[in-house]
C-alpha positions, -999 to +999 in steps of 0.1 A: -315+610-423-300+577-414-330+569-392-354+577-421-334+554-444-336+527-418-373+531-415-378+530-453-357+498-455-375+481-426-410+495-433-427+461-436-415+448-402-425+481-386-459+478-405-464+443-389-459+457-354-482+487-361-511+467-376-510+442-347-510+472-322-540+487-340-558+454-340-552+452-302-565+488-296-595+486-319-603+450-329-640+457-338-629+474-371-614+444-388-635+415-373-657+393-394-689+413-401-672+446-391-668+478-412-639+463-433-660+433-443-629+410-442-650+379-452-652+395-487-624+421-490-597+399-475-608+363-482-614+369-519-602+403-531-569+407-511-558+371-515-565+372-552-546+405-556-515+390-540-514+360-563-523+381-594-493+403-584-471+372-581-482+360-615-476+393-634-442+399-617-427+364-623-404+364-654-414+334-675-382+335-696-359+335-665-377+304-652-373+285-685-336+294-687-330+279-653-350+248-660-321+225-670-305+223-635-327+194-625-306+180-596-305+213-579-343+218-583-351+184-570-328+189-539-344+223-530-380+212-535-375+179-516-358+197-487-384+225-485-416+205-490-407+170-477-377+170-453-385+203-436-421+196-425-411+160-414-381+173-394-402+200-377-428+173-368-400+153-351-387+183-333-422+192-321-427+157-306-398+167-282-411+203-277-446+190-268-431+178-235-423+215-226-447+241-214-446+261-247-481+272-259-494+243-280-509+267-306-475+283-312-461+248-316-487+241-342-477+273-359-442+260-361-455+230-380-473+253-404-440+271-411-425+238-421-453+232-446-449+265-464-434+269-499-402+290-505-407+328-509-407+346-542-384+374-531-361+371-500-342+340-511-336+355-546-325+389-532-300+373-507-287+348-534-281+378-558-264+399-531-240+370-523-233+365-560-249+330-560-268+313-588-296+338-592-314+321-621-317+288-600-330+308-570-356+325-592-367+292-607-369+274-574-388+302-556-413+305-584-416+267-590-418+261-552-447+287-550-466+269-578-460+235-561-469+250-528-504+258-540-511+221-542-486+206-517-489+231-488-527+226-481-522+189-483-493+191-458-513+214-435-542+190-435-519+160-430-500+174-400-526+196-384-560+186-398-584+214-410-607+233-388-637+209-387-661+235-402-643+236-436-646+205-458-616+195-480-634+202-513-643+238-504-607+245-493-595+235-528-622+253-547-614+285-528-576+279-533-583+274-570-604+306-574-582+329-552-547+315-559-544+295-592-567+315-614-552+350-604-517+335-609-525+323-644-543+355-653-512+374-640-489+354-663-512+359-693-514+397-686-476+398-683-473+385-719-492+415-732-477+443-710-441+428-707-424+458-724-442+483-703-433+463-671-396+462-681-396+500-687-416+511-656-407+484-631-438+487-609-433+481-572-449+446-571-432+437-538-445+468-520-481+462-533-481+426-521-466+437-487-494+463-482-521+438-490-504+413-466-505+439-438-543+441-443-546+404-440-524+403-408-545+432-394-578+414-398-564+381-386-554+397-353-586+417-350-604+383-349-580+371-322-582+401-299-620+402-301-623+366-290-619+362-252-598+335-235-568+336-259-537+341-239-501+342-251-473+341-225-441+359-230-418+329-222-435+308-250-429+337-274-392+341-265-386+303-267-403+302-302-381+330-315-350+311-302-363+278-318-369+295-351-333+310-353-319+276-343-339+258-370-328+282-396-291+281-387-292+243-384-309+237-417-286+262-435-256+243-421-271+210-432-277+222-468-242+237-469-226+204-457-246+184-482-239+206-513-202+210-506-194+173-505-167+161-530-191+144-554-222+166-549-219+181-584-228+216-571-208+247-577-202+273-549-228+295-566-253+266-565-246+261-528-255+297-520-288+294-539-296+261-522-289+274-487-313+303-491-340+287-512-342+255-490-345+272-457-366+303-465-404+302-462-431+324-478-451+348-457-469+362-488-483+328-498-484+314-462-507+338-444-535+337-471-532+299-472-536+296-435-566+320-437-582+297-463-574+263-446-582+275-411-611+297-419-632+304-387-605+288-364-604+307-331-566+301-327-557+312-363-536+342-353-516+322-326-509+296-354-498+325-376-473+340-351-443+316-358-447+324-396-448+362-388-415+357-368-399+334-393-401+359-422-381+388-406-358+362-389-348+347-422-340+381-437-321+392-406-301+360-404-294+360-441-282+396-440-259+388-410-244+357-427-241+374-462-205+388-459-193+354-446-211+334-474-199+358-501-162+357-490-164+318-488-178+316-523-152+340-538-124+320-521-138+287-534-142+300-569-106+313-568-093+279-557-114+262-584-099+285-611-063+279-598-070+242-598-082+243-634-051+263-645-027+238-628-045+209-646-043+226-680-006+234-676+001+198-668 
């Protein structure tokens, strides 16, 4: 029974392994022009479905209530969409001297360019008792910002595949990302009460669509000859990803706990998760659009596929420590306040 519960909890990670295995065994099913017709079903229908899903599931009122904490929002968005990609670019200058597969290194750069996720940072912030409203706002606001900023960052740091002109990337992003998001938010307005009552499994729906996208991406890879991924590169990339996450979490922690930072312990928790987490749900479709027809697309996708489970795993491991730190800090703050009022 415990095993079944574990599988149910980690079904998405298991799903990623299974779809990549199926793609390896039978790549002809999901390739461009194959029976699944991914150039239509994935490029337009699946990507639009993911963003419609995001639009209908984002609570507009929760976003507006968290709007006032401007300093926190500025810090998170600057860290995620400016400091993070530049820092990765500097790290990669050093890693380029090693023998790690260059396409995996480019994939690490794409991780840096991604917006924050809509779910994992919020779930971990809530579990630790942090500022959940701020986490929700920054995840959602970062996703909206990412629609514009992420493609620009990808094109700046990596350049597009030469076959796709800039204007067509943005028109496709607009049609498959912006329009479904807006339509989702409008639909939410009409069916809000029903959504509150029934609580449809939006996360699970997005994850299933995402597995389809990952499957067809890897079908393309395994069907093109000459793409080789050595194990050492993969192990090193996993190590680098964990190191980056830990280092950046520590950096945000040190910055937000300084004497005059103006952040509460609950804010610090939200900042730590929102600033260092990256979205797989938005990331994979965006890579698919920006690097359409690129033969190394799936190798570039690998670091993002590793980063997603790594951030959840690391967050879950650190959760008890972060929670106890926050409770202790809040207790000290309350005692400090009592001492001052009695004086």
